[in-house]
C-alpha positions as CSV (number, residue, x, y, z in Angstrom):
1,X,-95.5,8.4,-86.8
2,X,-92.2,6.8,-85.9
3,X,-92.2,3.1,-85.6
4,X,-90.5,1.4,-82.6
5,X,-88.3,-1.2,-84.3
6,X,-85.5,-2.6,-82.2
7,X,-83.4,-3.7,-85.1
8,X,-83.6,-0.3,-86.7
9,X,-82.3,1.3,-83.5
10,X,-79.5,-1.2,-83.4
11,X,-78.6,-0.6,-87.0
12,X,-78.6,3.3,-86.4
13,X,-76.3,3.0,-83.3
14,X,-73.9,0.8,-85.3
15,X,-73.8,3.3,-88.1
16,X,-73.2,6.2,-85.5
17,X,-70.5,4.3,-83.9
18,X,-68.8,3.5,-87.1
19,X,-68.9,7.2,-88.1
20,X,-67.5,8.2,-84.8
21,X,-64.7,5.7,-85.1
22,X,-63.9,6.8,-88.5
23,X,-63.5,10.4,-87.6
24,X,-61.8,9.7,-84.3
25,X,-59.2,7.2,-85.3
26,X,-57.0,9.5,-87.2
27,X,-57.0,12.0,-84.3
28,X,-56.1,9.1,-82.0
29,X,-53.2,8.1,-84.4
30,X,-52.0,11.7,-84.5
31,X,-52.0,11.9,-80.5
32,X,-50.1,8.6,-80.4
33,X,-47.5,9.9,-82.8
34,X,-47.1,13.0,-80.6
35,X,-46.0,11.0,-77.6
36,X,-43.2,9.1,-79.3
37,X,-39.6,9.9,-80.2
38,X,-38.5,10.7,-83.9
39,X,-36.8,7.4,-84.2
40,X,-39.8,5.3,-83.7
41,X,-41.1,6.3,-87.2
42,X,-37.8,5.3,-89.1
43,X,-39.1,1.7,-89.7
44,X,-42.4,2.9,-91.3
45,X,-44.5,1.1,-88.7
46,X,-46.9,3.3,-86.8
47,X,-47.2,2.7,-83.2
48,X,-50.7,2.2,-81.6
49,X,-49.7,2.7,-78.0
50,X,-48.8,6.0,-76.3
51,X,-44.9,6.6,-75.9
52,X,-42.9,8.1,-73.0
53,X,-42.2,11.6,-74.8
54,X,-45.5,13.3,-74.5
55,X,-44.4,16.1,-72.3
56,X,-41.0,16.6,-74.0
57,X,-42.6,16.9,-77.5
58,X,-45.4,19.3,-76.4
59,X,-42.9,21.5,-74.4
60,X,-40.4,21.6,-77.3
61,X,-43.1,22.9,-79.5
62,X,-44.6,25.4,-77.3
63,X,-41.2,26.9,-76.1
64,X,-38.7,26.3,-79.1
65,X,-40.4,25.1,-82.1
66,X,-38.5,23.3,-84.9
67,X,-35.4,25.1,-86.1
68,X,-35.4,23.2,-89.5
69,X,-38.8,24.6,-90.4
70,X,-38.0,28.3,-90.1
71,X,-41.1,28.9,-88.0
72,X,-41.4,30.5,-84.5
73,X,-42.4,28.7,-81.5
74,X,-45.9,27.3,-81.6
75,X,-47.4,29.6,-79.1
76,X,-46.6,32.5,-81.4
77,X,-48.1,30.9,-84.5
78,X,-51.3,29.9,-82.4
79,X,-51.6,33.4,-81.2
80,X,-51.4,34.7,-84.8
81,X,-54.1,32.2,-85.9
82,X,-56.2,33.3,-82.9
83,X,-55.9,37.0,-83.7
84,X,-56.7,36.3,-87.4
85,X,-59.5,34.0,-86.6
86,X,-61.3,36.4,-84.2
87,X,-60.8,39.4,-86.4
88,X,-62.4,37.5,-89.4
89,X,-65.3,36.1,-87.3
90,X,-66.2,39.4,-85.5
91,X,-65.6,41.5,-88.6
92,X,-67.6,39.4,-90.8
93,X,-70.5,39.3,-88.4
94,X,-70.5,43.0,-87.6
95,X,-70.4,44.1,-91.3
96,X,-72.9,41.5,-92.5
97,X,-75.5,42.1,-89.8
98,X,-75.3,45.9,-90.6
99,X,-75.5,45.4,-94.4
100,X,-78.5,43.2,-93.9
101,X,-80.2,45.7,-91.6
102,X,-79.6,48.5,-94.0
103,X,-81.0,46.5,-96.9
104,X,-84.2,45.1,-95.1
105,X,-85.2,48.3,-93.1
106,X,-84.1,51.2,-95.2
107,X,-85.5,52.3,-98.6
108,X,-82.9,53.7,-100.9
109,X,-82.4,53.4,-104.8
110,X,-81.1,50.2,-106.2
111,X,-81.4,48.4,-103.0
112,X,-82.2,45.2,-104.6
113,X,-79.3,45.6,-107.1
114,X,-76.9,46.1,-104.2
115,X,-78.2,42.9,-102.5
116,X,-77.7,40.8,-105.7
117,X,-74.2,42.4,-106.3
118,X,-73.2,41.4,-102.7
119,X,-74.7,37.9,-103.3
120,X,-73.0,37.4,-106.7
121,X,-69.6,37.8,-104.9
122,X,-70.2,34.2,-103.4
123,X,-68.8,33.2,-106.9
124,X,-65.6,35.0,-106.3
125,X,-63.7,33.3,-103.4
126,X,-60.3,34.6,-102.4
127,X,-58.5,32.1,-104.6
128,X,-60.2,33.7,-107.7
129,X,-59.4,37.3,-106.8
130,X,-56.1,36.6,-105.0
131,X,-53.8,38.7,-107.3
132,X,-55.8,41.9,-107.2
133,X,-56.4,41.5,-103.5
134,X,-52.7,41.1,-103.0
135,X,-51.9,44.1,-105.0
136,X,-54.2,46.3,-103.0
137,X,-52.8,44.9,-99.7
138,X,-49.3,45.5,-100.8
139,X,-50.1,49.1,-102.0
140,X,-51.7,49.8,-98.6
141,X,-48.4,48.5,-96.8
142,X,-50.4,45.9,-95.0
143,X,-48.0,42.8,-95.7
144,X,-46.8,41.1,-92.6
145,X,-49.5,42.7,-90.4
146,X,-52.7,41.5,-88.7
147,X,-54.7,43.9,-90.7
148,X,-53.3,42.2,-93.9
149,X,-54.2,38.8,-92.6
150,X,-57.7,39.6,-91.8
151,X,-59.3,42.6,-93.5
152,X,-59.3,41.0,-97.1
153,X,-61.3,38.1,-95.7
154,X,-63.8,40.0,-93.6
155,X,-66.6,40.7,-96.2
156,X,-69.0,37.9,-96.3
157,X,-71.9,37.6,-98.7
158,X,-73.1,34.3,-97.0
159,X,-73.6,35.9,-93.6
160,X,-75.2,39.0,-95.1
161,X,-77.7,36.6,-96.9
162,X,-78.4,34.7,-93.7
163,X,-79.0,37.8,-91.7
164,X,-81.2,39.3,-94.3
165,X,-83.5,36.2,-94.5
166,X,-83.8,36.3,-90.7
167,X,-84.6,40.0,-90.6
168,X,-87.4,39.3,-93.2
169,X,-89.0,37.0,-90.7
170,X,-89.1,39.6,-87.9
171,X,-92.8,40.7,-87.6
172,X,-93.7,44.1,-88.8
173,X,-95.5,44.8,-85.6
174,X,-92.1,44.9,-83.8
175,X,-90.9,47.7,-86.1
176,X,-94.2,49.6,-85.8
177,X,-94.1,49.4,-82.0
178,X,-90.5,50.6,-81.8
179,X,-91.4,53.6,-84.1
180,X,-94.5,54.4,-81.9
181,X,-92.3,54.3,-78.8
182,X,-89.9,56.9,-80.5
183,X,-87.0,54.5,-81.0
184,X,-84.4,55.4,-83.5
185,X,-83.3,52.9,-86.2
186,X,-80.1,52.0,-84.3
187,X,-82.0,51.7,-81.0
188,X,-84.4,49.3,-82.8
189,X,-81.3,47.4,-84.1
190,X,-79.6,47.4,-80.7
191,X,-82.6,46.5,-78.5
192,X,-84.6,44.2,-80.6
193,X,-82.8,42.8,-83.5
194,X,-79.5,42.1,-81.9
195,X,-81.2,40.0,-79.0
196,X,-83.3,38.1,-81.5
197,X,-80.2,37.3,-83.7
198,X,-78.2,35.9,-80.8
199,X,-78.4,32.3,-81.9
200,X,-77.6,33.1,-85.6
201,X,-74.7,35.1,-84.5
202,X,-73.4,32.2,-82.2
203,X,-73.8,29.6,-85.2
204,X,-72.0,32.0,-87.6
205,X,-69.2,32.9,-85.1
206,X,-68.3,29.1,-84.7
207,X,-68.4,28.6,-88.6
208,X,-66.4,31.8,-89.3
209,X,-63.9,31.2,-86.5
210,X,-63.0,27.8,-87.9
211,X,-62.9,29.3,-91.4
212,X,-60.3,32.0,-90.3
213,X,-58.4,29.4,-88.2
214,X,-57.9,27.1,-91.0
215,X,-56.6,29.6,-93.6
216,X,-53.6,28.7,-95.5
217,X,-53.2,30.1,-98.9
218,X,-53.6,33.8,-98.0
219,X,-51.4,33.9,-95.0
220,X,-48.8,32.0,-97.1
221,X,-49.0,34.7,-99.7
222,X,-48.7,37.8,-97.7
223,X,-46.5,36.9,-94.8
224,X,-42.6,36.7,-95.1
225,X,-42.0,37.6,-91.5
226,X,-41.9,34.4,-89.4
227,X,-43.4,36.5,-86.4
228,X,-46.7,36.5,-88.5
229,X,-46.8,32.8,-89.5
230,X,-50.1,31.1,-88.5
231,X,-50.2,27.6,-87.2
232,X,-51.4,26.0,-90.4
233,X,-48.5,27.4,-92.2
234,X,-46.2,26.0,-89.4
235,X,-47.6,22.7,-89.9
236,X,-47.0,22.7,-93.5
237,X,-43.4,24.0,-93.1
238,X,-42.6,21.4,-90.5
239,X,-43.9,18.5,-92.8
240,X,-42.0,19.7,-96.0
241,X,-38.5,20.1,-94.7
242,X,-35.6,20.0,-97.3
243,X,-32.8,17.4,-97.2
244,X,-34.2,16.0,-93.9
245,X,-36.8,13.6,-92.5
246,X,-39.8,15.4,-91.0
247,X,-39.9,15.1,-87.3
248,X,-43.4,13.5,-87.2
249,X,-43.6,13.4,-83.5
250,X,-43.6,17.1,-83.0
251,X,-45.6,17.7,-86.3
252,X,-48.3,15.6,-84.7
253,X,-47.9,17.3,-81.4
254,X,-48.6,20.7,-83.2
255,X,-51.6,19.2,-85.1
256,X,-53.1,18.2,-81.8
257,X,-52.5,21.6,-80.2
258,X,-53.8,23.5,-83.3
259,X,-57.1,21.5,-82.9
260,X,-57.7,22.6,-79.4
261,X,-58.9,26.2,-79.9
262,X,-61.6,25.4,-82.5
263,X,-62.7,22.4,-80.4
264,X,-63.0,24.8,-77.3
265,X,-65.1,27.3,-79.4
266,X,-67.4,24.5,-80.7
267,X,-67.9,22.9,-77.3
268,X,-68.4,26.2,-75.5
269,X,-71.0,27.4,-78.0
270,X,-72.5,24.0,-78.9
271,X,-75.9,24.8,-77.6
272,X,-76.3,28.0,-79.2
273,X,-74.6,26.8,-82.4
274,X,-77.1,23.8,-82.7
275,X,-80.1,26.2,-81.9
276,X,-78.9,28.7,-84.5
277,X,-78.9,26.1,-87.2
278,X,-82.2,24.4,-86.5
279,X,-84.4,27.2,-85.0
280,X,-86.8,28.5,-87.5
281,X,-89.2,30.6,-85.3
282,X,-88.0,33.3,-82.9
């Protein structure tokens, strides 16, 4: 039974407000910085009110970029990040759900060994196997390509494990009923499992999209052509200019614009995302 204590409600709201302010204040400062000119930061004092250069800074980044960073215009880098994030999210979900379907509903030798081999790869992130992965990608001539950016990051033991655990909770009666109705395995997968997995797919898509969008080390390693730079690489290059002071106003404008696609994905899929994380019974 939940007790009704007004002081506890007030304390909970205070904690929530402090948490929101802690998270939102750096974003607010980044937005404020993106509205000022480059000379406003020479004194080392951070403005706290919006400036008059909001449209100029954002238009400069979207149309021209920063010449000293060696990066293309921002719209190109955001397009590259979007393609990479979508390919990683869709690819991970497609491969993982099919792998889990095979391991749960098909009987084949060493099925358990195959699952644990996949599960063990959780201990081998890209950073650990980055050199052999780069060698394979280079030998396949996938450097400076969308395939090279995405394919090495598509396999996901975590998503496979989550789909497998969900499929194990699907009642056996559904499987028997579909078999009696003459449904093939792929018909059962398409007509029953996929609709039941909708919330899980949505939750994983949000997580995997943000994972792909925020990738830095792998794109930095395999791209030498500026036309394939991602937005995270662009932000790093603009902040680390040689023999010059970073133009923090346009850097912060890039940061704000780079936040928008993940925010849009989270907001658009919020209901399914939360439902997929907390729902235990289908």
